[in-house]
Phi, psi and omega in degrees: 000123183299145180276138172268103182286142177228148177225083186299330182291319181292322177300311183301318184297318181292322175307312181298318183294320182295317183293323180292322183294336182266350184273119184298324184250015185088180182215143175266169186296320182295319180298315179298314182296320178294314186289333184260350185067033178252168173278157180297326181298315180296316181291325179296322179295318174296318181300314183295320180293314175296326179291322181294332178260010173081016177279341178220152177227143184255127174287119183296336183273307182278340181075008183270159181251139172230167179300141185254185191292328180303320180287331174294320179299319176294318182291324181292317179298317177298318179303321181288344180259345184281161175299329179298316180295318179294323181284327185286318195301314182290329180290319175300321179294316177299317182294324177295309181299326182283326182250340184078013179262162172280141188238134182233154165234137185217169181231142179289132183219081182073242182255018180231163176239121182263131184279121182266329183204151178214142170239110184290150174303149172271011178276152179301315178264120184219167174249129178216171177197141182292154173295143184095343175285164181231158171230156182300149180300322187272023185271114170047220183293322180304312181296326179294322184292318182288320179291327177295330182275350179282166167299137186302324178294315182296317183294317179292330176298319180292316182300316181287357174282341174130132186261123181285150177259094179285321179217177180289354178260000183295142176277114184245356176273115182308320181296316181292325181290320176301316179299321177293331174293319177300319176298322179296314180297317183293315183273337180088008179207168176229154172228162171215146181239090184062029179281330182252322179225127181297136179081010184238135170246154182207156172227144186216152175214151184284154171242147184045050187296328184294337183264350179064030188280344176078040175252156176205154172244139182214149178240137191230141179205168178277141180300328179302331179264351184243089172292172178302321180292320174291330177296315177297324176294318176302311177300314178299319184289325176295312177302316176300323179296316183297318177296325180298309181298313179298327175296316178298334186257008186299330178288342178264346180285000000 
């Protein structure tokens, strides 16, 4: 009869990581211990081990823990091997060539969005960011897509905690932002007009929405090159790109 091997410490470590990944503002040792039914000493030992290998990082102000860069590196490596990565890359290149915008794919990570892949614009003047960098959850079109995919109660709770003013065009009124999320759900995409970065427009659409995996694709360009007509084309092309990727992955959804 085969032996059923168990590794309780590993299981506990994953429970800690999973709970922290779901905490919007990170989690402290007491919170983790209470939620998981573990002693503070046990949680502290797990936390210290995970922190040493970069799986967790501690905010010096709040004293709370969030996921660290080691997990991102593992996630990025997995992304390049998954069907999503294979499906997304050529579509991203096509979207860039079609629109002249820089194209990104990212994953929701707590209160941040981590960039997994990027295809830079072929224009001399472009917007870019390295793989592994992050942007705030409430940043422009990308934030609207992720929030629109969430449970409405959870999304509104985040919104009503306060909307940051990144630029003079940022939407800071919760009621208006909620209406924009409704439009995002209806249209299947979101846009922003200088809401996150002055002089920049963007369009975003969700990937694997039925699985709640928290992926999105977005295209970004300078407003000077994106008239209202071209912006409408960018939004349409971004939605089409997302549908293309999701269509290739439908057997896995």
